[in-house]
C-alpha positions in Angstrom: 81.0 -69.9 162.2 77.5 -71.0 162.7 76.8 -74.5 160.9 73.1 -75.7 160.6 72.9 -79.1 162.3 70.7 -81.8 160.5 69.0 -82.4 164.1 67.9 -79.0 164.3 64.8 -79.2 161.9 64.1 -82.6 162.9 63.7 -81.4 166.5 61.8 -78.3 165.9 58.8 -80.3 164.3 58.9 -82.8 167.2 58.3 -80.0 169.8 54.9 -80.3 171.7 54.1 -83.5 170.9 53.5 -84.6 174.5 56.9 -86.5 174.5 60.5 -85.5 175.9 62.8 -84.9 173.3 66.5 -86.6 174.2 69.6 -85.6 172.4 72.6 -87.8 173.2 76.1 -88.1 172.1 79.8 -87.3 172.7 80.9 -84.1 174.5 82.1 -80.9 172.4 79.7 -81.9 169.5 77.5 -79.0 169.8 74.8 -80.3 171.8 74.7 -77.2 174.1 74.6 -74.8 171.1 71.7 -76.7 169.3 69.8 -76.0 172.4 70.3 -72.5 172.1 69.7 -72.4 168.4 66.1 -74.5 168.9 65.4 -71.8 171.5 65.9 -68.9 169.2 63.3 -70.1 166.6 60.6 -70.5 168.9 58.5 -68.1 170.9 57.8 -70.3 173.8 58.8 -69.0 177.2 62.2 -70.9 178.0 63.5 -72.4 181.1 67.5 -73.2 180.7 69.0 -75.7 183.2 72.4 -76.7 183.1 73.2 -79.5 185.1 76.9 -78.8 185.5 75.7 -76.5 188.2 75.8 -78.2 191.7 72.5 -76.3 192.7 70.4 -77.3 189.5 71.5 -80.9 190.0 70.1 -80.7 193.5 66.9 -79.4 192.8 66.3 -82.0 190.0 67.0 -84.9 192.0 63.9 -86.6 192.8 61.5 -83.6 193.2 57.8 -83.9 194.3 55.4 -82.9 191.7 54.7 -79.6 193.7 58.3 -78.8 193.6 58.7 -79.6 190.1 56.0 -77.2 189.3 57.3 -74.6 191.3 60.8 -75.0 189.6 59.1 -74.7 186.1 57.0 -72.0 186.8 55.1 -70.7 183.4 58.0 -71.8 181.2 56.5 -73.6 178.1 59.9 -75.0 177.0 62.5 -76.6 179.3 65.9 -77.3 178.2 67.8 -79.8 180.6 71.6 -79.7 179.7 74.2 -82.5 180.5 71.4 -84.4 182.2 73.3 -87.5 182.8 74.7 -85.8 185.9 71.3 -85.9 187.8 70.5 -88.9 189.6 67.8 -91.0 188.8 66.6 -88.0 186.1 64.7 -90.8 184.4 62.0 -90.4 187.4 62.2 -86.8 187.3 61.3 -86.5 183.7 58.6 -89.0 183.8 56.9 -86.9 186.5 57.4 -83.9 184.2 55.9 -85.4 181.5 52.7 -86.9 183.5 52.1 -83.8 185.5 52.7 -81.0 183.0 52.0 -82.8 179.7 51.6 -79.2 177.8 55.1 -78.3 178.5 57.9 -79.3 176.4 61.3 -80.9 177.7 64.6 -81.1 175.7 67.1 -83.3 177.6 70.9 -83.6 176.6 73.7 -86.1 177.8 77.1 -86.5 176.5 77.1 -90.2 177.2 74.5 -93.5 177.1 76.6 -94.4 180.0 74.1 -93.0 182.8 71.4 -90.9 180.9 70.1 -93.8 178.9 70.2 -96.6 181.6 68.3 -93.9 183.6 65.6 -92.8 181.3 65.1 -95.7 179.3 62.2 -97.4 181.5 61.0 -94.4 183.0 60.3 -92.8 179.6 59.1 -95.8 177.8 56.6 -94.5 175.2 57.5 -90.7 176.5 60.6 -90.0 174.3 61.8 -89.1 171.2 65.8 -90.0 171.0 68.4 -88.6 168.8 72.0 -88.9 168.4 74.2 -86.1 168.0 77.6 -86.8 166.4 80.7 -84.5 165.0 79.9 -82.4 161.9 78.8 -84.4 159.0 80.1 -84.1 155.4 76.4 -83.2 154.4 76.4 -80.5 156.9 79.5 -79.1 155.9 78.8 -78.8 152.5 75.4 -76.8 153.4 77.9 -74.4 155.2 80.7 -74.2 152.7 79.5 -75.3 149.3 80.2 -78.6 147.8 83.4 -77.4 145.8 85.1 -76.4 148.9 84.1 -79.1 151.0 85.2 -81.4 148.4 88.7 -79.6 148.4 89.1 -79.8 152.3 88.4 -83.9 151.9 92.2 -84.6 153.0 92.0 -82.0 155.8 89.0 -83.9 157.1 90.5 -87.1 156.8 93.4 -86.1 158.9 91.7 -83.8 161.5 88.0 -84.8 161.5 85.0 -82.5 162.2 84.7 -81.8 165.9 83.0 -78.4 165.9 85.9 -76.7 167.5 88.5 -78.3 165.5 86.6 -76.8 162.3 85.9 -73.6 164.1 89.6 -73.2 164.8 91.6 -73.1 161.4 95.2 -73.2 161.9 95.1 -74.8 165.5 93.8 -78.2 164.6 96.2 -80.0 166.1 96.1 -78.2 169.6 92.1 -78.7 169.7 92.4 -81.9 169.0 95.2 -82.8 171.6 92.8 -81.3 174.1 89.6 -83.1 173.0 91.7 -86.2 173.5 93.4 -85.4 176.8 90.5 -83.6 178.7 87.2 -84.7 177.2 87.4 -88.2 175.3 87.0 -90.1 178.6 85.7 -87.7 181.1 82.2 -89.8 181.5 83.7 -93.2 181.5 86.1 -91.9 184.3 82.8 -90.0 186.1 80.4 -92.9 186.2 82.2 -96.2 186.2 84.8 -97.7 188.5 88.2 -97.4 186.0 91.0 -98.6 188.3 93.6 -98.1 186.0 92.7 -95.0 183.5 95.9 -95.4 181.6 94.4 -98.7 180.3 91.7 -96.9 178.4 94.2 -94.8 176.5 96.5 -97.7 175.6 93.4 -99.6 174.4 92.2 -97.0 172.3 95.7 -96.7 170.6 95.7 -100.1 170.1 92.5 -100.0 168.1 93.3 -97.2 166.5 96.1 -98.7 164.8 93.8 -102.0 163.7 91.5 -99.7 161.9 90.2 -101.8 158.8 91.7 -105.0 160.4 89.9 -107.8 162.3 90.2 -106.9 166.2 91.2 -110.0 168.3 90.5 -109.6 171.7 92.9 -112.2 173.1 95.7 -110.4 170.9 94.2 -107.0 172.5 94.4 -108.5 176.1 98.0 -110.0 175.7 99.2 -106.7 174.0 97.9 -104.4 176.7 98.1 -107.0 179.6 94.8 -107.3 180.9 91.8 -110.3 180.7 89.3 -110.4 177.9 86.4 -109.8 179.9 88.3 -106.2 180.6 88.7 -105.7 177.0 85.1 -106.3 176.1 84.1 -104.0 179.2 86.0 -101.3 178.0 85.3 -101.4 174.6 81.5 -101.3 175.6 82.3 -98.2 177.4 84.2 -96.7 174.6 81.4 -97.3 172.4 78.7 -96.1 174.6 80.4 -92.7 175.0 80.3 -92.5 171.4 84.4 -92.8 170.7 84.2 -96.0 168.7 81.8 -98.1 166.9 81.8 -101.7 165.4 80.8 -104.1 162.8 80.2 -107.5 163.2 81.2 -109.9 160.3 77.9 -111.1 158.1 77.3 -114.7 158.3 74.5 -116.9 157.2 75.0 -120.1 155.5 79.0 -120.6 153.9 81.0 -122.9 156.0 84.0 -120.9 155.8 82.9 -117.4 156.9 84.2 -115.9 159.8 81.3 -115.9 162.3 82.2 -114.1 165.4 84.8 -111.6 164.1 84.3 -107.5 164.2 85.9 -104.5 163.2 86.4 -101.3 165.3 86.0 -97.8 163.7 86.1 -94.5 165.1 83.4 -91.7 165.0 85.9 -89.2 164.2 89.2 -89.2 162.0 90.8 -86.8 163.9 90.5 -88.4 167.5 91.9 -91.8 165.8 95.0 -89.7 164.6 95.6 -87.8 167.5 95.5 -90.7 169.5 98.4 -92.1 167.9 100.2 -88.8 167.3 100.0 -89.0 163.3 98.6 -85.7 162.1 100.8 -85.8 159.1 99.5 -85.2 155.3 98.5 -88.3 153.6 101.6 -88.4 151.4 103.6 -89.0 154.2 101.4 -91.8 155.9 101.0 -95.5 155.4 97.7 -95.7 156.4 95.9 -93.9 153.9 93.5 -97.3 153.2 92.6 -97.2 156.7 91.9 -93.5 157.2 89.4 -93.7 153.9 87.5 -96.7 155.4 87.4 -95.2 158.6 86.1 -91.5 157.3 83.4 -93.4 155.0 82.0 -95.7 157.2 81.6 -92.7 159.9 80.2 -90.5 157.5 78.0 -92.9 156.3 76.8 -93.8 160.0 76.2 -90.1 160.6 74.1 -89.8 157.1 72.2 -93.2 157.9 71.6 -91.7 161.6 70.2 -88.0 160.6 67.7 -89.4 157.7 66.6 -92.3 159.5 68.0 -94.6 157.4 67.6 -98.0 159.5 69.9 -100.9 158.3 72.0 -103.6 159.5 75.7 -103.0 159.1 78.2 -105.3 158.6 81.7 -106.7 157.0 82.1 -110.0 155.2 85.3 -112.2 155.3 86.1 -115.8 154.8 89.1 -117.8 156.1 90.5 -117.6 152.4 90.7 -114.0 152.9 87.8 -113.0 150.3 86.0 -110.1 151.8 83.5 -107.1 151.5 84.4 -104.1 153.3 81.1 -103.3 154.0 77.3 -104.5 153.7 74.2 -102.8 154.4 71.2 -105.2 155.1 68.0 -103.3 154.5 64.5 -104.8 153.1 65.8 -108.3 152.3 68.8 -106.7 149.9 72.5 -107.0 150.6 74.2 -103.8 149.7 77.8 -104.4 149.4 80.5 -101.9 149.1 84.3 -101.9 148.6 86.5 -98.8 149.4 89.4 -97.6 147.5 91.3 -94.6 147.7 93.2 -94.9 144.6 90.8 -94.3 141.6 92.7 -96.8 139.3 92.3 -99.5 141.3 89.4 -101.8 140.4 87.1 -104.4 142.8 84.7 -106.7 141.7 82.5 -108.8 144.3 83.6 -112.5 145.1 81.7 -115.2 143.1 81.3 -117.1 146.4 79.5 -114.1 147.9 77.5 -113.7 144.9 76.1 -117.1 144.6 75.4 -117.6 148.2 73.7 -114.2 148.5 71.9 -113.5 145.2 69.7 -110.6 146.4 72.7 -108.0 146.7 74.1 -105.2 145.1 77.6 -104.0 144.9 79.4 -100.8 144.4 83.3 -99.5 144.6 83.1 -96.4 146.4 86.4 -93.9 145.7 87.1 -90.7 145.4 85.1 -90.0 141.9 81.9 -91.2 143.5 82.1 -91.1 147.3 80.0 -88.0 147.6 77.0 -90.2 146.8 77.6 -92.6 149.2 78.0 -90.1 152.3 75.4 -87.6 151.4 75.6 -83.7 150.3 
């Protein structure tokens, strides 16, 4: 099943603007497929370079401009897949853009661990960068229709939306197990000095069980048996591999606000559930509220990412346990949201927050109105 990606049209409109196009994101989300789909919609002569191939990597490692011109030949559109595997790829791309400005280069990388580090300085002012994530609700609605996708809500909350999961109905459990065991940590192990790989899995399992709750670095360190600095380093690596993301607590002027707290979420519900070996239906679970919150936030992140909706994101809580699940700070307005799976439950904004932060909106998000929140 071919599902059109939100980034496809965006990237096509950016072609041949004398800048590199860089697409980053986790493994197995369809970046290579996207390259092929884009290439099919242009009449430009294509050169596709797969950096998983050792000889391709060698050719792209610090070539001279003369060597680079020989590699490119008369190709007009150059696609470089898995570019993070090429040493100093940023210098090569800078050389290509500066010496062959009429060519268009499109680059993918499965992680920010190496690619972003190596291209940010050389490509300053020379690139458009986009983040690609698992299928979004809006992309699935475009493929299946709103009615069908709404019916699949529980399924998506349990199995997530990695392309291979979506395209292999009936084999979701096996596919997710393969993703978690074979691909999820690959970039971390390839590019970082991880002396105890099993610690990564233990940390992810602990984080999966704390979705929707504040995360204590001290408690995680004690639970797993490593120091705080290692916990911080590993969570940073997991974020740069697009497995998890975090929200900081919002704090400006209330004395009893939590100042340095954070919550951690997963970009994909299916990955989260596979890590704790719980793919049971919602009726047999005690974590439905956490699943709902993770689903809504990951989908909101995707929507904001693809629509270019830039906002600072937080949660809010005080020492008296007054809380707001999600805040988007945009253009001076604090847009506040509370998430409830049960449609009979009510919610209202605490007077403490409302009094101290008058420039706000508030909305309860449940099964009746979630579509407007995550896009369609």
